[in-house]
C-alpha positions in Angstrom: 112.8 102.2 110.9 112.4 105.1 109.2 108.8 104.6 108.0 107.8 103.4 111.3 109.7 106.9 112.7 107.3 108.5 109.8 103.5 107.1 110.8 104.4 108.0 114.8 105.0 111.6 113.5 101.6 111.3 111.2 99.8 110.0 114.3 99.4 106.5 112.2 100.9 104.1 114.8 101.7 104.5 118.5 104.7 102.0 120.3 105.4 102.0 123.8 109.2 102.5 125.1 111.2 99.4 126.9 113.4 100.9 129.8 115.9 101.0 127.9 114.3 102.8 125.4 113.3 100.6 122.3 109.9 101.0 120.7 107.7 98.2 121.6 104.6 97.8 118.8 101.5 95.9 119.4 100.2 92.6 117.6 98.3 94.5 115.2 101.4 97.4 113.7 102.5 94.6 111.0 98.9 94.8 109.8 98.5 98.0 109.8 101.8 99.5 108.3 100.8 97.4 105.3 98.3 98.5 105.2 99.9 102.3 105.3 102.0 101.1 102.8 99.5 99.7 100.0 97.2 103.1 100.7 100.9 105.6 100.3 101.5 103.5 96.8 97.6 103.7 95.5 97.6 107.6 96.2 96.4 108.6 99.8 98.5 110.5 101.6 98.9 110.7 105.8 96.4 112.8 106.5 94.1 110.7 104.0 95.2 107.5 105.3 94.6 109.2 108.8 90.9 110.1 108.2 90.7 106.3 107.2 91.6 104.4 110.6 88.9 105.5 112.6 87.0 103.3 110.0 89.0 101.1 109.7 89.6 100.5 113.5 85.6 100.4 114.7 84.2 99.6 111.3 82.0 103.0 111.2 81.6 105.8 109.5 79.6 108.9 109.4 78.6 110.4 106.0 81.8 112.1 105.2 84.2 109.0 105.5 81.4 107.6 103.5 81.8 110.3 100.6 85.8 110.6 101.1 86.3 106.6 100.7 84.0 106.1 97.9 86.1 109.4 95.7 88.9 107.2 96.6 88.2 104.3 95.2 86.4 105.9 92.0 89.9 107.4 92.0 91.4 104.0 92.3 88.9 102.1 89.7 89.9 105.0 87.1 93.6 104.1 87.6 93.4 100.0 87.9 91.2 100.6 84.3 94.5 102.6 82.5 97.0 100.4 84.0 95.1 97.9 82.4 94.6 99.4 78.6 98.7 100.5 79.2 99.6 96.6 80.0 96.8 95.5 77.1 98.8 97.7 74.4 101.8 96.5 76.3 101.1 92.8 75.6 100.2 94.0 71.8 104.0 95.3 71.5 104.9 91.6 72.8 103.0 89.4 70.6 103.9 91.7 67.9 107.5 91.6 68.7 107.2 87.8 68.9 105.2 86.7 65.7 108.4 89.0 63.7 111.1 87.1 65.7 109.2 84.1 65.3 109.0 83.3 68.6 105.4 81.4 69.8 103.9 81.3 72.9 
């Protein structure tokens, strides 16, 4: 619930209220929240996500948005490459440790 309130404060999500004061979200709120979580984990902040939302909602972008999205994608590609190299190094360490311990796959 805390995250949902934060998303609302940031203007990323909206809700209506029941007569009893409970928040009600649209059916697409779950998909939106999953999108937010993915973007946060990818390193985007709430203002950057807010910039992306119109693209997501309309399927159209202006030149600034396309440049921003391309920059974010390039940064993610570099991060993925770094993580892949780290995983490969770790695989080597695991393989060496298993060999020395006499463990075979």
